[in-house]
C-alpha positions in Angstrom: 10.7 8.5 -9.1 9.4 11.2 -7.0 7.3 9.5 -4.3 4.9 11.1 -2.0 4.0 9.3 1.1 0.9 10.5 2.9 1.2 9.3 6.5 4.2 9.5 8.8 3.5 6.5 11.1 5.7 3.4 11.2 4.6 2.1 7.8 5.0 5.5 6.2 8.4 6.2 7.7 9.6 2.8 7.1 8.6 2.7 3.5 10.3 6.1 3.1 13.6 4.6 4.6 13.5 1.8 2.1 12.6 3.7 -1.0 15.2 6.3 -0.4 17.7 3.6 -0.2 16.4 2.2 -3.5 17.2 5.5 -5.1 13.8 7.3 -5.0 13.1 10.9 -4.1 10.7 10.7 -1.2 8.6 13.4 0.4 7.0 12.2 3.7 3.7 14.0 4.3 2.2 14.3 7.8 -1.2 15.3 9.2 0.8 17.0 11.9 4.3 17.9 10.5 6.6 18.7 13.4 10.1 17.8 12.3 12.4 18.2 9.4 11.7 14.9 8.0 8.2 15.5 7.1 6.0 18.1 5.4 2.2 18.6 5.0 0.2 16.2 3.3 -0.6 18.8 0.6 3.0 19.4 -0.3 3.9 15.7 -0.2 1.1 15.2 -2.7 1.7 18.0 -4.8 5.3 17.4 -5.5 5.1 13.7 -6.4 4.9 11.5 -9.6 3.3 8.6 -7.5 1.4 8.9 -4.2 1.4 6.2 -1.4 -1.4 6.6 1.0 -0.2 5.3 4.3 -3.0 7.1 6.5 -5.1 5.3 8.9 -8.3 4.1 7.0 -10.5 6.5 9.2 -8.3 9.5 8.0 -8.9 8.9 4.3 -12.5 10.3 4.1 -11.6 13.3 6.2 -8.8 14.0 3.9 -11.0 13.4 0.9 -10.7 17.0 -0.4 -7.1 16.9 -0.4 -6.8 13.4 -2.2 -9.0 14.8 -4.9 -6.5 17.5 -5.8 -3.9 14.7 -6.7 -3.2 15.1 -10.4 -5.5 13.1 -12.7 -3.9 9.8 -14.0 -1.4 9.7 -11.1 -0.6 6.2 -9.6 -1.9 6.1 -6.0 -0.7 3.1 -4.1 -3.2 2.2 -1.2 -1.7 0.8 1.9 -4.5 1.5 4.4 -6.7 -1.2 6.1 -9.9 -0.7 7.7 -9.7 -3.3 10.5 -12.3 -4.5 13.2 -12.3 -7.7 15.3 -15.4 -10.0 15.4 -15.5 -12.9 17.8 -11.7 -13.0 18.1 -11.3 -12.8 14.3 -9.7 -9.9 12.0 -12.1 -8.7 9.5 -12.3 -5.7 7.2 -14.8 -2.7 8.1 -15.8 -2.6 4.4 -18.2 -4.6 2.3 -15.7 -4.6 -0.7 -12.0 -4.7 -1.2 -10.4 -1.6 0.2 -8.6 -0.8 -3.1 -11.8 -0.8 -4.9 -13.4 1.4 -2.3 -10.6 3.9 -2.7 -10.7 3.7 -6.5 -14.5 4.6 -6.3 -13.7 7.5 -4.0 -10.9 8.8 -6.4 -11.9 7.9 -10.0 -9.5 10.4 -11.4 -6.4 8.4 -10.4 -5.0 4.9 -11.0 -5.2 3.0 -7.7 -2.8 0.0 -6.9 -2.9 -1.9 -3.7 0.5 -3.1 -2.1 2.2 -3.5 1.2 -1.0 -4.0 3.1 -0.5 -7.5 4.5 2.8 -6.7 6.1 3.2 -5.9 9.7 4.8 -2.5 10.1 7.2 -3.6 12.7 8.7 -6.1 10.3 8.7 -4.0 7.2 12.2 -2.6 7.3 13.9 -5.5 9.2 13.0 -8.0 6.6 14.1 -5.9 3.6 17.4 -5.0 5.1 18.3 -8.5 6.6 16.9 -10.7 3.9 16.6 -8.5 0.7 14.9 -9.6 -2.3 13.4 -12.8 -0.4 10.0 -12.0 1.0 6.8 -11.6 -1.1 4.4 -8.5 -1.4 1.2 -9.0 -3.0 0.0 -6.3 -5.6 -3.1 -5.6 -7.2 -4.3 -3.0 -9.8 -6.8 -2.4 -12.6 -4.4 -0.3 -14.9 -1.3 -2.1 -16.2 0.8 1.0 -15.6 -0.3 1.2 -11.9 0.6 -2.4 -11.4 4.0 -1.9 -13.0 4.7 1.1 -10.7 3.7 -0.8 -7.7 6.0 -3.7 -8.8 8.9 -1.3 -9.3 8.4 0.2 -5.9 8.1 -3.1 -4.2 11.4 -4.2 -5.8 13.0 -1.0 -4.8 12.0 -1.8 -1.3 13.8 -5.1 -1.7 10.8 -7.2 -1.7 9.4 -9.6 -4.4 6.1 -8.5 -6.0 3.4 -11.2 -6.5 0.4 -10.0 -8.7 -3.0 -11.1 -7.5 -5.2 -9.5 -10.1 -7.3 -6.4 -10.3 -8.8 -4.4 -7.4 -11.9 -6.5 -7.4 -9.7 -9.5 -6.5 -7.7 -7.6 -4.0 -9.5 -8.6 -1.0 -6.8 -11.3 -0.3 -4.6 -8.5 1.0 -7.3 -6.9 3.3 -8.1 -7.8 7.0 -9.9 -11.1 6.9 -8.1 -12.2 3.7 -5.8 -15.2 3.5 -2.7 -13.0 3.5 -3.4 -10.7 6.2 -1.5 -10.1 8.4 1.5 -12.3 7.4 4.6 -12.5 5.3 5.4 -15.3 2.8 8.0 -16.3 0.5 6.9 -16.0 -3.2 6.3 -19.6 -3.9 4.4 -20.2 -0.5 2.2 -17.0 -1.4 1.5 -18.5 -4.8 0.5 -21.8 -3.6 -1.8 -20.3 -0.9 -3.4 -18.1 -3.6 -3.9 -21.1 -5.9 -5.5 -23.1 -3.0 -7.7 -20.1 -2.2 -8.9 -19.8 -5.9 -9.8 -23.5 -6.0 -12.0 -23.1 -3.1 -13.8 -20.0 -4.4 
């Protein structure tokens, strides 16, 4: 696939490296392109079949006009997290799951949520040293968006674990039971089942 990654921080660059190894054509978009490895956000979004948003949460609304130019029906995978700390505890800055918040802002695209609970410093090392071992939780409303997220997770050499639609994707967000940790697939599924029984 032609994959556009919006955001050239550690997460964006790390995923770009993994997805290129997986055979995808990756365009890395930066808010301040300054080297041959990245282009503008606009160019990365326009040239891609699927778009990954690896921007900081606070940069999403400031780039909303650009994000609304993404072609209707495009799968957009949301990696962003709005993080705050309350009384020594990590929490989300939002009153709803981040994926639902983004889908409400961009109703013309198909939003999926993935890679959000992984610490960026571990993303590449776990995939390269222990490929096809660690779990990545994925969520989406549309089946084709979920299938695309699954494919990219596998291409990055992780194991996708579906957690439901975007209304149930808060488990991936700051303050959710998966954030900010990595799990083997069975351990993640056990944790999610325990969480569901408590709900």
